[in-house]
C-alpha positions as CSV (number, residue, x, y, z in Angstrom):
1,X,87.2,125.9,88.7
2,X,89.2,128.7,87.2
3,X,92.4,128.1,85.3
4,X,95.0,130.7,86.2
5,X,97.6,130.0,83.5
6,X,97.1,132.4,80.5
7,X,98.0,129.5,78.2
8,X,95.3,127.2,79.7
9,X,95.8,123.6,80.8
10,X,99.0,121.8,79.7
11,X,97.3,118.4,79.8
12,X,93.7,117.3,79.5
13,X,94.0,115.5,82.9
14,X,96.0,118.2,84.6
15,X,93.5,118.5,87.5
16,X,93.8,114.7,88.1
17,X,97.6,114.9,88.0
18,X,97.5,117.8,90.5
19,X,95.2,115.8,92.9
20,X,97.6,112.8,92.7
21,X,100.6,115.0,93.4
22,X,98.8,116.5,96.4
23,X,98.0,113.1,97.8
24,X,101.6,111.9,97.4
25,X,102.9,115.1,99.0
26,X,100.5,114.8,101.9
27,X,101.4,111.1,102.5
28,X,105.1,112.0,102.3
29,X,104.5,114.1,105.5
30,X,103.6,111.1,107.5
31,X,106.2,110.0,110.1
32,X,106.9,106.8,108.1
33,X,106.8,105.9,104.5
34,X,103.4,104.5,103.6
35,X,103.4,101.2,101.8
36,X,99.9,100.4,100.6
37,X,97.1,101.9,98.7
38,X,93.9,103.8,99.1
39,X,91.2,105.1,96.8
40,X,90.0,108.6,97.0
41,X,87.0,110.2,95.3
42,X,87.3,114.0,95.1
43,X,90.4,113.9,97.3
44,X,91.7,117.0,99.0
45,X,94.3,118.1,101.5
46,X,91.5,118.1,104.1
47,X,90.4,114.5,103.3
48,X,94.1,113.4,103.3
49,X,94.5,115.0,106.7
50,X,91.4,113.1,108.0
51,X,92.8,109.9,106.5
52,X,96.0,110.4,108.4
53,X,94.2,111.1,111.7
54,X,92.1,108.0,111.2
55,X,95.2,105.9,110.4
56,X,97.0,107.0,113.5
57,X,93.9,106.8,115.7
58,X,94.3,103.0,116.3
59,X,97.6,101.2,116.2
60,X,95.8,98.1,114.6
61,X,95.4,100.3,111.5
62,X,99.0,100.0,110.6
63,X,102.2,98.1,111.1
64,X,105.7,99.4,111.2
65,X,108.1,97.2,109.2
66,X,111.9,97.4,109.8
67,X,113.5,97.6,106.4
68,X,116.7,96.2,107.7
69,X,114.8,93.0,108.8
70,X,113.2,92.7,105.3
71,X,115.5,90.8,102.9
72,X,114.4,92.9,99.9
73,X,112.1,95.7,98.8
74,X,109.8,93.1,97.2
75,X,109.5,91.4,100.6
76,X,108.3,94.6,102.2
77,X,105.5,94.9,99.6
78,X,104.7,91.2,100.1
79,X,104.5,91.7,103.8
80,X,102.3,94.8,103.5
81,X,99.9,93.3,101.0
82,X,99.6,89.9,102.7
83,X,98.1,91.7,105.7
84,X,95.4,93.4,103.5
85,X,94.4,90.2,101.7
86,X,94.1,88.0,104.7
């Protein structure tokens, strides 16, 4: 990997920060806001795209939650994570 900035890296973990921002940006392009988590090893735009395709491949992979029906933001997270834990 080549650093293009003449000054070098701004942070020791700048590559990690960049990967995280890439993932956040890629997930922001989904049709809906993603509430949940995933782990990525050597993530990339390509892998994020494959994740998105896999997610939408089967409707049992996700649930759409109406925010107006949820009584609070905390309730949305509780609803989302209760599905994962069960």
